[in-house]
Jmol script that loads the backbone (N, CA, C; Angstrom):
load data "model"
ATOM      1  N   MET A   1     145.749 -37.041 118.390  1.00  0.00           N
ATOM      2  CA  MET A   1     145.870 -35.925 117.433  1.00  0.00           C
ATOM      3  C   MET A   1     145.131 -34.778 117.912  1.00  0.00           C
ATOM      4  N   SER A   2     145.629 -33.547 117.644  1.00  0.00           N
ATOM      5  CA  SER A   2     145.025 -32.347 118.141  1.00  0.00           C
ATOM      6  C   SER A   2     143.985 -31.869 117.091  1.00  0.00           C
ATOM      7  N   PHE A   3     143.093 -30.898 117.556  1.00  0.00           N
ATOM      8  CA  PHE A   3     142.157 -30.255 116.767  1.00  0.00           C
ATOM      9  C   PHE A   3     142.635 -29.678 115.396  1.00  0.00           C
ATOM     10  N   LYS A   4     143.794 -29.007 115.681  1.00  0.00           N
ATOM     11  CA  LYS A   4     144.422 -28.305 114.433  1.00  0.00           C
ATOM     12  C   LYS A   4     144.837 -29.247 113.499  1.00  0.00           C
ATOM     13  N   GLU A   5     145.403 -30.386 113.834  1.00  0.00           N
ATOM     14  CA  GLU A   5     145.837 -31.379 112.953  1.00  0.00           C
ATOM     15  C   GLU A   5     144.756 -32.103 111.820  1.00  0.00           C
ATOM     16  N   HIS A   6     143.558 -32.218 112.584  1.00  0.00           N
ATOM     17  CA  HIS A   6     142.544 -32.669 111.728  1.00  0.00           C
ATOM     18  C   HIS A   6     142.064 -31.662 110.842  1.00  0.00           C
ATOM     19  N   LEU A   7     141.947 -30.332 111.320  1.00  0.00           N
ATOM     20  CA  LEU A   7     141.562 -29.083 110.496  1.00  0.00           C
ATOM     21  C   LEU A   7     142.576 -28.998 109.389  1.00  0.00           C
ATOM     22  N   LYS A   8     143.785 -28.932 109.662  1.00  0.00           N
ATOM     23  CA  LYS A   8     144.806 -28.970 108.707  1.00  0.00           C
ATOM     24  C   LYS A   8     144.655 -29.960 107.582  1.00  0.00           C
ATOM     25  N   ARG A   9     144.418 -31.171 107.949  1.00  0.00           N
ATOM     26  CA  ARG A   9     144.268 -32.200 106.904  1.00  0.00           C
ATOM     27  C   ARG A   9     143.024 -31.895 105.987  1.00  0.00           C
ATOM     28  N   ALA A  10     141.967 -31.284 106.582  1.00  0.00           N
ATOM     29  CA  ALA A  10     140.926 -31.084 105.680  1.00  0.00           C
ATOM     30  C   ALA A  10     141.317 -30.061 104.753  1.00  0.00           C
ATOM     31  N   VAL A  11     141.919 -28.997 105.048  1.00  0.00           N
ATOM     32  CA  VAL A  11     142.551 -27.794 104.321  1.00  0.00           C
ATOM     33  C   VAL A  11     143.528 -28.361 103.140  1.00  0.00           C
ATOM     34  N   THR A  12     144.487 -29.064 103.603  1.00  0.00           N
ATOM     35  CA  THR A  12     145.548 -29.350 102.760  1.00  0.00           C
ATOM     36  C   THR A  12     145.135 -30.481 101.726  1.00  0.00           C
ATOM     37  N   GLU A  13     144.302 -31.307 102.115  1.00  0.00           N
ATOM     38  CA  GLU A  13     143.911 -32.348 101.206  1.00  0.00           C
ATOM     39  C   GLU A  13     142.671 -31.942 100.271  1.00  0.00           C
ATOM     40  N   THR A  14     142.152 -30.909 100.516  1.00  0.00           N
ATOM     41  CA  THR A  14     141.061 -30.440  99.721  1.00  0.00           C
ATOM     42  C   THR A  14     141.452 -29.347  98.689  1.00  0.00           C
ATOM     43  N   PRO A  15     141.535 -29.567  97.482  1.00  0.00           N
ATOM     44  CA  PRO A  15     141.966 -28.454  96.498  1.00  0.00           C
ATOM     45  C   PRO A  15     140.833 -27.320  96.708  1.00  0.00           C
ATOM     46  N   GLY A  16     141.521 -26.271  96.658  1.00  0.00           N
ATOM     47  CA  GLY A  16     140.793 -24.891  96.873  1.00  0.00           C
ATOM     48  C   GLY A  16     140.257 -24.522  98.228  1.00  0.00           C
ATOM     49  N   ALA A  17     140.538 -25.321  99.285  1.00  0.00           N
ATOM     50  CA  ALA A  17     140.292 -25.096 100.536  1.00  0.00           C
ATOM     51  C   ALA A  17     141.048 -23.875 101.135  1.00  0.00           C
ATOM     52  N   LEU A  18     140.359 -23.037 101.914  1.00  0.00           N
ATOM     53  CA  LEU A  18     140.995 -21.738 102.407  1.00  0.00           C
ATOM     54  C   LEU A  18     141.164 -21.892 104.014  1.00  0.00           C
ATOM     55  N   MET A  19     140.131 -22.610 104.548  1.00  0.00           N
ATOM     56  CA  MET A  19     139.964 -22.486 105.969  1.00  0.00           C
ATOM     57  C   MET A  19     139.100 -23.658 106.515  1.00  0.00           C
ATOM     58  N   CYS A  20     139.518 -24.070 107.791  1.00  0.00           N
ATOM     59  CA  CYS A  20     138.584 -25.058 108.258  1.00  0.00           C
ATOM     60  C   CYS A  20     138.597 -24.787 109.773  1.00  0.00           C
ATOM     61  N   THR A  21     137.401 -24.705 110.401  1.00  0.00           N
ATOM     62  CA  THR A  21     137.355 -24.235 111.835  1.00  0.00           C
ATOM     63  C   THR A  21     136.445 -25.085 112.488  1.00  0.00           C
ATOM     64  N   LEU A  22     136.664 -25.417 113.901  1.00  0.00           N
ATOM     65  CA  LEU A  22     136.025 -26.026 114.814  1.00  0.00           C
ATOM     66  C   LEU A  22     135.289 -24.946 115.572  1.00  0.00           C
ATOM     67  N   MET A  23     134.021 -24.870 115.740  1.00  0.00           N
ATOM     68  CA  MET A  23     133.350 -23.643 116.137  1.00  0.00           C
ATOM     69  C   MET A  23     132.116 -24.040 117.099  1.00  0.00           C
ATOM     70  N   GLY A  24     132.030 -23.273 118.090  1.00  0.00           N
ATOM     71  CA  GLY A  24     130.840 -23.311 118.836  1.00  0.00           C
ATOM     72  C   GLY A  24     129.699 -22.729 118.270  1.00  0.00           C
ATOM     73  N   LYS A  25     128.393 -23.210 118.631  1.00  0.00           N
ATOM     74  CA  LYS A  25     127.186 -22.392 117.922  1.00  0.00           C
ATOM     75  C   LYS A  25     127.077 -21.127 118.639  1.00  0.00           C
ATOM     76  N   ASP A  26     127.878 -20.610 119.523  1.00  0.00           N
ATOM     77  CA  ASP A  26     127.887 -19.279 120.004  1.00  0.00           C
ATOM     78  C   ASP A  26     128.921 -18.386 119.118  1.00  0.00           C
ATOM     79  N   GLY A  27     129.404 -18.893 118.074  1.00  0.00           N
ATOM     80  CA  GLY A  27     130.256 -18.010 117.393  1.00  0.00           C
ATOM     81  C   GLY A  27     131.630 -18.012 117.712  1.00  0.00           C
ATOM     82  N   ILE A  28     132.052 -18.531 118.636  1.00  0.00           N
ATOM     83  CA  ILE A  28     133.586 -18.679 119.176  1.00  0.00           C
ATOM     84  C   ILE A  28     134.203 -19.883 118.599  1.00  0.00           C
ATOM     85  N   ALA A  29     135.315 -19.622 117.961  1.00  0.00           N
ATOM     86  CA  ALA A  29     136.136 -20.625 117.330  1.00  0.00           C
ATOM     87  C   ALA A  29     137.049 -21.522 118.262  1.00  0.00           C
ATOM     88  N   VAL A  30     136.816 -22.735 118.269  1.00  0.00           N
ATOM     89  CA  VAL A  30     137.794 -23.559 119.385  1.00  0.00           C
ATOM     90  C   VAL A  30     139.102 -23.719 118.787  1.00  0.00           C
ATOM     91  N   ASP A  31     139.137 -23.897 117.420  1.00  0.00           N
ATOM     92  CA  ASP A  31     140.526 -23.963 116.701  1.00  0.00           C
ATOM     93  C   ASP A  31     140.202 -23.758 115.243  1.00  0.00           C
ATOM     94  N   THR A  32     141.285 -23.149 114.522  1.00  0.00           N
ATOM     95  CA  THR A  32     141.136 -22.842 113.300  1.00  0.00           C
ATOM     96  C   THR A  32     142.462 -23.254 112.547  1.00  0.00           C
ATOM     97  N   PHE A  33     142.494 -23.710 111.217  1.00  0.00           N
ATOM     98  CA  PHE A  33     143.581 -23.719 110.362  1.00  0.00           C
ATOM     99  C   PHE A  33     143.246 -23.040 109.115  1.00  0.00           C
ATOM    100  N   GLU A  34     144.016 -22.170 108.746  1.00  0.00           N
ATOM    101  CA  GLU A  34     143.679 -21.439 107.435  1.00  0.00           C
ATOM    102  C   GLU A  34     145.052 -21.436 106.662  1.00  0.00           C
ATOM    103  N   THR A  35     144.875 -21.058 105.366  1.00  0.00           N
ATOM    104  CA  THR A  35     145.899 -20.944 104.372  1.00  0.00           C
ATOM    105  C   THR A  35     146.255 -19.411 104.426  1.00  0.00           C
ATOM    106  N   ASP A  36     147.480 -19.153 103.780  1.00  0.00           N
ATOM    107  CA  ASP A  36     147.684 -17.647 103.730  1.00  0.00           C
ATOM    108  C   ASP A  36     146.870 -16.926 102.950  1.00  0.00           C
ATOM    109  N   THR A  37     146.435 -17.493 101.886  1.00  0.00           N
ATOM    110  CA  THR A  37     145.414 -16.751 101.009  1.00  0.00           C
ATOM    111  C   THR A  37     144.061 -16.343 101.544  1.00  0.00           C
ATOM    112  N   SER A  38     143.826 -17.147 102.570  1.00  0.00           N
ATOM    113  CA  SER A  38     142.493 -16.820 103.380  1.00  0.00           C
ATOM    114  C   SER A  38     142.427 -15.484 103.954  1.00  0.00           C
ATOM    115  N   VAL A  39     143.640 -14.877 104.428  1.00  0.00           N
ATOM    116  CA  VAL A  39     143.681 -13.763 105.037  1.00  0.00           C
ATOM    117  C   VAL A  39     143.115 -12.562 104.087  1.00  0.00           C
ATOM    118  N   GLU A  40     143.492 -12.654 102.904  1.00  0.00           N
ATOM    119  CA  GLU A  40     143.057 -11.716 101.793  1.00  0.00           C
ATOM    120  C   GLU A  40     141.496 -11.590 101.798  1.00  0.00           C
ATOM    121  N   ARG A  41     141.020 -12.581 102.129  1.00  0.00           N
ATOM    122  CA  ARG A  41     139.488 -12.633 101.808  1.00  0.00           C
ATOM    123  C   ARG A  41     138.658 -12.362 103.180  1.00  0.00           C
ATOM    124  N   ASP A  42     139.335 -12.507 104.385  1.00  0.00           N
ATOM    125  CA  ASP A  42     138.762 -12.340 105.705  1.00  0.00           C
ATOM    126  C   ASP A  42     137.648 -13.429 105.901  1.00  0.00           C
ATOM    127  N   VAL A  43     138.009 -14.715 105.595  1.00  0.00           N
ATOM    128  CA  VAL A  43     137.157 -15.710 105.674  1.00  0.00           C
ATOM    129  C   VAL A  43     136.871 -15.924 107.282  1.00  0.00           C
ATOM    130  N   ALA A  44     137.551 -15.509 108.150  1.00  0.00           N
ATOM    131  CA  ALA A  44     137.154 -15.736 109.553  1.00  0.00           C
ATOM    132  C   ALA A  44     135.984 -15.137 109.876  1.00  0.00           C
ATOM    133  N   THR A  45     135.673 -14.045 109.279  1.00  0.00           N
ATOM    134  CA  THR A  45     134.304 -13.227 109.581  1.00  0.00           C
ATOM    135  C   THR A  45     133.177 -14.094 108.952  1.00  0.00           C
ATOM    136  N   SER A  46     133.372 -14.765 107.823  1.00  0.00           N
ATOM    137  CA  SER A  46     132.290 -15.579 107.093  1.00  0.00           C
ATOM    138  C   SER A  46     131.881 -16.607 108.116  1.00  0.00           C
ATOM    139  N   THR A  47     132.751 -17.321 108.903  1.00  0.00           N
ATOM    140  CA  THR A  47     132.494 -18.314 109.876  1.00  0.00           C
ATOM    141  C   THR A  47     131.452 -17.883 110.962  1.00  0.00           C
ATOM    142  N   ILE A  48     131.746 -16.775 111.253  1.00  0.00           N
ATOM    143  CA  ILE A  48     130.829 -16.120 112.318  1.00  0.00           C
ATOM    144  C   ILE A  48     129.409 -16.101 111.907  1.00  0.00           C
ATOM    145  N   GLU A  49     129.292 -15.544 110.494  1.00  0.00           N
ATOM    146  CA  GLU A  49     128.050 -15.502 109.935  1.00  0.00           C
ATOM    147  C   GLU A  49     127.305 -16.722 109.767  1.00  0.00           C
ATOM    148  N   LEU A  50     128.119 -17.991 109.641  1.00  0.00           N
ATOM    149  CA  LEU A  50     127.510 -19.211 109.581  1.00  0.00           C
ATOM    150  C   LEU A  50     126.647 -19.572 110.750  1.00  0.00           C
ATOM    151  N   THR A  51     126.948 -19.105 111.854  1.00  0.00           N
ATOM    152  CA  THR A  51     126.416 -19.543 113.226  1.00  0.00           C
ATOM    153  C   THR A  51     124.981 -19.040 113.054  1.00  0.00           C
ATOM    154  N   SER A  52     124.600 -17.927 112.637  1.00  0.00           N
ATOM    155  CA  SER A  52     123.155 -17.597 112.709  1.00  0.00           C
ATOM    156  C   SER A  52     122.416 -18.426 111.504  1.00  0.00           C
ATOM    157  N   LEU A  53     123.067 -18.743 110.458  1.00  0.00           N
ATOM    158  CA  LEU A  53     122.589 -19.465 109.293  1.00  0.00           C
ATOM    159  C   LEU A  53     122.279 -20.875 109.771  1.00  0.00           C
ATOM    160  N   ILE A  54     123.134 -21.391 110.471  1.00  0.00           N
ATOM    161  CA  ILE A  54     122.993 -22.987 111.046  1.00  0.00           C
ATOM    162  C   ILE A  54     121.673 -22.810 112.039  1.00  0.00           C
ATOM    163  N   ALA A  55     121.489 -21.843 112.807  1.00  0.00           N
ATOM    164  CA  ALA A  55     120.562 -21.808 113.750  1.00  0.00           C
ATOM    165  C   ALA A  55     119.186 -21.756 112.989  1.00  0.00           C
ATOM    166  N   GLN A  56     119.167 -20.970 111.996  1.00  0.00           N
ATOM    167  CA  GLN A  56     117.962 -20.944 111.086  1.00  0.00           C
ATOM    168  C   GLN A  56     117.595 -22.093 110.421  1.00  0.00           C
ATOM    169  N   VAL A  57     118.611 -22.807 109.996  1.00  0.00           N
ATOM    170  CA  VAL A  57     118.270 -24.188 109.049  1.00  0.00           C
ATOM    171  C   VAL A  57     118.015 -25.116 110.107  1.00  0.00           C
ATOM    172  N   HIS A  58     118.754 -25.257 111.240  1.00  0.00           N
ATOM    173  CA  HIS A  58     118.157 -26.168 112.222  1.00  0.00           C
ATOM    174  C   HIS A  58     116.831 -25.879 112.763  1.00  0.00           C
ATOM    175  N   ALA A  59     116.376 -24.691 113.009  1.00  0.00           N
ATOM    176  CA  ALA A  59     114.840 -24.524 113.150  1.00  0.00           C
ATOM    177  C   ALA A  59     114.026 -24.997 112.068  1.00  0.00           C
ATOM    178  N   SER A  60     114.360 -24.802 110.690  1.00  0.00           N
ATOM    179  CA  SER A  60     113.721 -25.212 109.773  1.00  0.00           C
ATOM    180  C   SER A  60     113.551 -26.798 109.641  1.00  0.00           C
ATOM    181  N   THR A  61     114.623 -27.459 109.732  1.00  0.00           N
ATOM    182  CA  THR A  61     114.640 -28.915 109.782  1.00  0.00           C
ATOM    183  C   THR A  61     113.765 -29.409 110.797  1.00  0.00           C
ATOM    184  N   ALA A  62     113.795 -28.769 111.898  1.00  0.00           N
ATOM    185  CA  ALA A  62     112.940 -29.287 113.053  1.00  0.00           C
ATOM    186  C   ALA A  62     111.402 -29.023 112.814  1.00  0.00           C
ATOM    187  N   GLY A  63     111.036 -27.982 112.152  1.00  0.00           N
ATOM    188  CA  GLY A  63     109.665 -27.611 111.575  1.00  0.00           C
ATOM    189  C   GLY A  63     109.259 -28.730 110.466  1.00  0.00           C
ATOM    190  N   LEU A  64     110.230 -29.015 109.612  1.00  0.00           N
ATOM    191  CA  LEU A  64     109.883 -29.945 108.689  1.00  0.00           C
ATOM    192  C   LEU A  64     109.809 -31.411 109.004  1.00  0.00           C
ATOM    193  N   LYS A  65     110.410 -31.583 110.165  1.00  0.00           N
ATOM    194  CA  LYS A  65     110.469 -33.017 110.762  1.00  0.00           C
ATOM    195  C   LYS A  65     111.390 -33.743 109.867  1.00  0.00           C
ATOM    196  N   SER A  66     112.443 -33.338 109.421  1.00  0.00           N
ATOM    197  CA  SER A  66     113.268 -33.883 108.405  1.00  0.00           C
ATOM    198  C   SER A  66     114.508 -34.737 109.295  1.00  0.00           C
ATOM    199  N   GLY A  67     114.525 -34.412 110.503  1.00  0.00           N
ATOM    200  CA  GLY A  67     115.610 -35.037 111.376  1.00  0.00           C
ATOM    201  C   GLY A  67     116.821 -34.033 111.548  1.00  0.00           C
ATOM    202  N   ALA A  68     117.780 -34.485 112.188  1.00  0.00           N
ATOM    203  CA  ALA A  68     118.734 -33.625 112.637  1.00  0.00           C
ATOM    204  C   ALA A  68     119.514 -33.287 111.361  1.00  0.00           C
ATOM    205  N   LEU A  69     120.073 -31.979 111.330  1.00  0.00           N
ATOM    206  CA  LEU A  69     120.884 -31.468 110.252  1.00  0.00           C
ATOM    207  C   LEU A  69     122.187 -32.181 110.181  1.00  0.00           C
ATOM    208  N   LYS A  70     122.542 -32.849 109.090  1.00  0.00           N
ATOM    209  CA  LYS A  70     123.842 -33.592 108.718  1.00  0.00           C
ATOM    210  C   LYS A  70     124.738 -32.739 108.127  1.00  0.00           C
ATOM    211  N   GLU A  71     124.328 -32.098 107.246  1.00  0.00           N
ATOM    212  CA  GLU A  71     125.240 -31.193 106.404  1.00  0.00           C
ATOM    213  C   GLU A  71     124.661 -29.934 105.858  1.00  0.00           C
ATOM    214  N   LEU A  72     125.354 -28.911 105.656  1.00  0.00           N
ATOM    215  CA  LEU A  72     124.852 -27.732 104.885  1.00  0.00           C
ATOM    216  C   LEU A  72     125.933 -27.243 104.021  1.00  0.00           C
ATOM    217  N   VAL A  73     125.575 -26.917 102.813  1.00  0.00           N
ATOM    218  CA  VAL A  73     126.561 -26.437 101.682  1.00  0.00           C
ATOM    219  C   VAL A  73     125.867 -25.141 101.368  1.00  0.00           C
ATOM    220  N   VAL A  74     126.806 -24.110 101.503  1.00  0.00           N
ATOM    221  CA  VAL A  74     126.269 -22.703 100.885  1.00  0.00           C
ATOM    222  C   VAL A  74     127.310 -22.155  99.943  1.00  0.00           C
ATOM    223  N   GLY A  75     126.913 -21.985  98.626  1.00  0.00           N
ATOM    224  CA  GLY A  75     127.783 -21.744  97.552  1.00  0.00           C
ATOM    225  C   GLY A  75     127.519 -20.243  96.984  1.00  0.00           C
ATOM    226  N   GLY A  76     128.682 -19.637  96.786  1.00  0.00           N
ATOM    227  CA  GLY A  76     128.480 -18.319  96.203  1.00  0.00           C
ATOM    228  C   GLY A  76     129.266 -18.304  94.877  1.00  0.00           C
ATOM    229  N   GLN A  77     129.352 -17.071  94.251  1.00  0.00           N
ATOM    230  CA  GLN A  77     130.318 -16.933  93.200  1.00  0.00           C
ATOM    231  C   GLN A  77     131.702 -17.111  93.450  1.00  0.00           C
ATOM    232  N   GLU A  78     132.048 -16.476  94.710  1.00  0.00           N
ATOM    233  CA  GLU A  78     133.415 -16.476  95.108  1.00  0.00           C
ATOM    234  C   GLU A  78     133.761 -17.737  96.031  1.00  0.00           C
ATOM    235  N   MET A  79     132.968 -17.837  96.998  1.00  0.00           N
ATOM    236  CA  MET A  79     133.309 -18.860  98.043  1.00  0.00           C
ATOM    237  C   MET A  79     132.215 -19.942  98.169  1.00  0.00           C
ATOM    238  N   MET A  80     132.617 -21.009  98.994  1.00  0.00           N
ATOM    239  CA  MET A  80     131.673 -22.135  99.332  1.00  0.00           C
ATOM    240  C   MET A  80     131.885 -22.393 100.806  1.00  0.00           C
ATOM    241  N   ALA A  81     130.936 -22.661 101.473  1.00  0.00           N
ATOM    242  CA  ALA A  81     131.060 -23.284 102.804  1.00  0.00           C
ATOM    243  C   ALA A  81     130.395 -24.480 102.977  1.00  0.00           C
ATOM    244  N   ILE A  82     131.102 -25.448 103.642  1.00  0.00           N
ATOM    245  CA  ILE A  82     130.644 -26.895 103.847  1.00  0.00           C
ATOM    246  C   ILE A  82     130.577 -26.926 105.526  1.00  0.00           C
ATOM    247  N   VAL A  83     129.363 -27.167 106.111  1.00  0.00           N
ATOM    248  CA  VAL A  83     129.204 -27.083 107.500  1.00  0.00           C
ATOM    249  C   VAL A  83     128.717 -28.515 107.793  1.00  0.00           C
ATOM    250  N   ARG A  84     129.307 -29.068 108.862  1.00  0.00           N
ATOM    251  CA  ARG A  84     128.838 -30.379 109.368  1.00  0.00           C
ATOM    252  C   ARG A  84     128.771 -30.226 110.995  1.00  0.00           C
ATOM    253  N   PRO A  85     127.544 -30.400 111.455  1.00  0.00           N
ATOM    254  CA  PRO A  85     127.385 -30.351 113.076  1.00  0.00           C
ATOM    255  C   PRO A  85     127.916 -31.454 113.557  1.00  0.00           C
ATOM    256  N   LEU A  86     128.662 -31.309 114.735  1.00  0.00           N
ATOM    257  CA  LEU A  86     129.377 -32.391 115.455  1.00  0.00           C
ATOM    258  C   LEU A  86     128.534 -32.979 116.581  1.00  0.00           C
ATOM    259  N   THR A  87     128.072 -31.961 117.308  1.00  0.00           N
ATOM    260  CA  THR A  87     127.304 -32.164 118.720  1.00  0.00           C
ATOM    261  C   THR A  87     126.106 -30.941 118.765  1.00  0.00           C
ATOM    262  N   ASP A  88     125.558 -31.004 119.727  1.00  0.00           N
ATOM    263  CA  ASP A  88     124.499 -29.942 119.799  1.00  0.00           C
ATOM    264  C   ASP A  88     125.144 -28.623 119.935  1.00  0.00           C
ATOM    265  N   GLU A  89     126.447 -28.460 120.395  1.00  0.00           N
ATOM    266  CA  GLU A  89     127.120 -27.266 120.707  1.00  0.00           C
ATOM    267  C   GLU A  89     128.199 -26.961 119.756  1.00  0.00           C
ATOM    268  N   TYR A  90     128.684 -27.951 118.907  1.00  0.00           N
ATOM    269  CA  TYR A  90     129.849 -27.581 117.993  1.00  0.00           C
ATOM    270  C   TYR A  90     129.540 -27.996 116.663  1.00  0.00           C
ATOM    271  N   PHE A  91     130.253 -27.205 115.684  1.00  0.00           N
ATOM    272  CA  PHE A  91     130.262 -27.674 114.258  1.00  0.00           C
ATOM    273  C   PHE A  91     131.488 -27.398 113.658  1.00  0.00           C
ATOM    274  N   LEU A  92     131.659 -28.078 112.430  1.00  0.00           N
ATOM    275  CA  LEU A  92     132.986 -28.107 111.464  1.00  0.00           C
ATOM    276  C   LEU A  92     132.618 -27.304 110.294  1.00  0.00           C
ATOM    277  N   ALA A  93     133.349 -26.228 109.992  1.00  0.00           N
ATOM    278  CA  ALA A  93     133.184 -25.561 108.669  1.00  0.00           C
ATOM    279  C   ALA A  93     134.350 -25.579 107.910  1.00  0.00           C
ATOM    280  N   LEU A  94     134.151 -25.874 106.696  1.00  0.00           N
ATOM    281  CA  LEU A  94     135.298 -25.740 105.551  1.00  0.00           C
ATOM    282  C   LEU A  94     134.944 -24.675 104.574  1.00  0.00           C
ATOM    283  N   LEU A  95     135.685 -23.532 104.543  1.00  0.00           N
ATOM    284  CA  LEU A  95     135.427 -22.658 103.564  1.00  0.00           C
ATOM    285  C   LEU A  95     136.496 -22.872 102.405  1.00  0.00           C
ATOM    286  N   MET A  96     135.878 -22.699 101.085  1.00  0.00           N
ATOM    287  CA  MET A  96     136.779 -22.850 100.019  1.00  0.00           C
ATOM    288  C   MET A  96     136.444 -21.921  99.022  1.00  0.00           C
ATOM    289  N   ASP A  97     137.369 -21.912  97.855  1.00  0.00           N
ATOM    290  CA  ASP A  97     137.087 -21.286  96.650  1.00  0.00           C
ATOM    291  C   ASP A  97     135.759 -21.957  96.013  1.00  0.00           C
ATOM    292  N   SER A  98     135.022 -21.161  95.358  1.00  0.00           N
ATOM    293  CA  SER A  98     133.729 -21.689  94.555  1.00  0.00           C
ATOM    294  C   SER A  98     134.049 -22.883  93.688  1.00  0.00           C
ATOM    295  N   ASP A  99     135.228 -22.807  93.133  1.00  0.00           N
ATOM    296  CA  ASP A  99     135.657 -23.859  92.137  1.00  0.00           C
ATOM    297  C   ASP A  99     136.503 -24.900  92.704  1.00  0.00           C
ATOM    298  N   GLY A 100     136.610 -24.911  93.924  1.00  0.00           N
ATOM    299  CA  GLY A 100     137.259 -26.025  94.713  1.00  0.00           C
ATOM    300  C   GLY A 100     136.594 -27.304  94.647  1.00  0.00           C
ATOM    301  N   ASN A 101     137.174 -28.436  95.214  1.00  0.00           N
ATOM    302  CA  ASN A 101     136.670 -29.697  95.129  1.00  0.00           C
ATOM    303  C   ASN A 101     135.771 -29.909  96.419  1.00  0.00           C
ATOM    304  N   ALA A 102     134.545 -29.802  96.216  1.00  0.00           N
ATOM    305  CA  ALA A 102     133.634 -29.804  97.174  1.00  0.00           C
ATOM    306  C   ALA A 102     133.290 -31.286  97.666  1.00  0.00           C
ATOM    307  N   GLY A 103     133.307 -32.138  96.805  1.00  0.00           N
ATOM    308  CA  GLY A 103     133.153 -33.630  96.973  1.00  0.00           C
ATOM    309  C   GLY A 103     134.188 -34.086  98.008  1.00  0.00           C
ATOM    310  N   LYS A 104     135.582 -33.579  97.644  1.00  0.00           N
ATOM    311  CA  LYS A 104     136.744 -34.030  98.654  1.00  0.00           C
ATOM    312  C   LYS A 104     136.539 -33.406  99.881  1.00  0.00           C
ATOM    313  N   GLY A 105     136.039 -32.149  99.970  1.00  0.00           N
ATOM    314  CA  GLY A 105     135.867 -31.425 101.246  1.00  0.00           C
ATOM    315  C   GLY A 105     134.745 -32.078 102.066  1.00  0.00           C
ATOM    316  N   ARG A 106     133.673 -32.511 101.493  1.00  0.00           N
ATOM    317  CA  ARG A 106     132.629 -33.150 102.151  1.00  0.00           C
ATOM    318  C   ARG A 106     132.971 -34.456 102.711  1.00  0.00           C
ATOM    319  N   TYR A 107     133.736 -35.203 101.913  1.00  0.00           N
ATOM    320  CA  TYR A 107     134.327 -36.527 102.386  1.00  0.00           C
ATOM    321  C   TYR A 107     135.176 -36.457 103.493  1.00  0.00           C
ATOM    322  N   LEU A 108     136.074 -35.535 103.526  1.00  0.00           N
ATOM    323  CA  LEU A 108     137.042 -35.217 104.538  1.00  0.00           C
ATOM    324  C   LEU A 108     136.339 -34.832 105.842  1.00  0.00           C
ATOM    325  N   LEU A 109     135.388 -33.816 105.774  1.00  0.00           N
ATOM    326  CA  LEU A 109     134.741 -33.547 106.986  1.00  0.00           C
ATOM    327  C   LEU A 109     134.141 -34.737 107.564  1.00  0.00           C
ATOM    328  N   ARG A 110     133.278 -35.434 106.808  1.00  0.00           N
ATOM    329  CA  ARG A 110     132.737 -36.748 107.190  1.00  0.00           C
ATOM    330  C   ARG A 110     133.726 -37.770 107.903  1.00  0.00           C
ATOM    331  N   VAL A 111     134.782 -37.704 107.383  1.00  0.00           N
ATOM    332  CA  VAL A 111     135.826 -38.726 107.901  1.00  0.00           C
ATOM    333  C   VAL A 111     136.490 -38.208 109.344  1.00  0.00           C
ATOM    334  N   ILE A 112     136.742 -36.843 109.370  1.00  0.00           N
ATOM    335  CA  ILE A 112     137.375 -36.412 110.522  1.00  0.00           C
ATOM    336  C   ILE A 112     136.258 -36.082 111.616  1.00  0.00           C
ATOM    337  N   ALA A 113     135.102 -35.830 111.297  1.00  0.00           N
ATOM    338  CA  ALA A 113     134.037 -35.522 112.386  1.00  0.00           C
ATOM    339  C   ALA A 113     134.101 -36.451 113.394  1.00  0.00           C
ATOM    340  N   PRO A 114     133.965 -37.875 113.292  1.00  0.00           N
ATOM    341  CA  PRO A 114     133.769 -38.585 114.581  1.00  0.00           C
ATOM    342  C   PRO A 114     135.007 -38.462 115.351  1.00  0.00           C
ATOM    343  N   ARG A 115     136.239 -38.258 114.829  1.00  0.00           N
ATOM    344  CA  ARG A 115     137.415 -38.001 115.650  1.00  0.00           C
ATOM    345  C   ARG A 115     137.242 -36.748 116.493  1.00  0.00           C
ATOM    346  N   LEU A 116     136.842 -35.678 115.921  1.00  0.00           N
ATOM    347  CA  LEU A 116     136.691 -34.394 116.694  1.00  0.00           C
ATOM    348  C   LEU A 116     135.538 -34.649 117.829  1.00  0.00           C
ATOM    349  N   VAL A 117     134.608 -35.407 117.639  1.00  0.00           N
ATOM    350  CA  VAL A 117     133.654 -35.591 118.513  1.00  0.00           C
ATOM    351  C   VAL A 117     134.158 -36.267 119.757  1.00  0.00           C
ATOM    352  N   GLU A 118     135.076 -37.394 119.433  1.00  0.00           N
ATOM    353  CA  GLU A 118     135.693 -38.086 120.594  1.00  0.00           C
ATOM    354  C   GLU A 118     136.729 -37.206 121.315  1.00  0.00           C
ATOM    355  N   GLU A 119     137.282 -36.257 120.608  1.00  0.00           N
ATOM    356  CA  GLU A 119     138.197 -35.343 121.569  1.00  0.00           C
ATOM    357  C   GLU A 119     137.378 -34.337 122.076  1.00  0.00           C
ATOM    358  N   LEU A 120     136.339 -34.065 121.749  1.00  0.00           N
ATOM    359  CA  LEU A 120     135.375 -32.915 122.373  1.00  0.00           C
ATOM    360  C   LEU A 120     134.938 -33.522 123.713  1.00  0.00           C
ATOM    361  N   ALA A 121     134.654 -34.910 123.843  1.00  0.00           N
ATOM    362  CA  ALA A 121     134.128 -35.533 124.949  1.00  0.00           C
ATOM    363  C   ALA A 121     134.998 -35.550 126.252  1.00  0.00           C
TER     364      ALA A 121
END
end "model"
wireframe off; spacefill off
backbone 0.3
color backbone group
């Protein structure tokens, strides 16, 4: 199964999802699947902003000695982002409407993450 097929599953099976991307911590997307409505919001730019946030959170978790970051959820009035680190270099991000089904999104990212890790190896 290709990266795009996994990303598409996360978007199509999560109510309110706009885009799912597999991204390097350098801010470069490996692959992305987005809905037509995501173009209106320019959610692609939002994922680039997540890379710096992830770096800051990673540093904070190291300082707190809480272990490796497993998941990050950032919610705003309009949109929400669910981020799941895959390896030291890559993460998965699902962007969705703020009233979307975050529980379903979190579940699907948790399910597809190991498959993407296998394909990255």
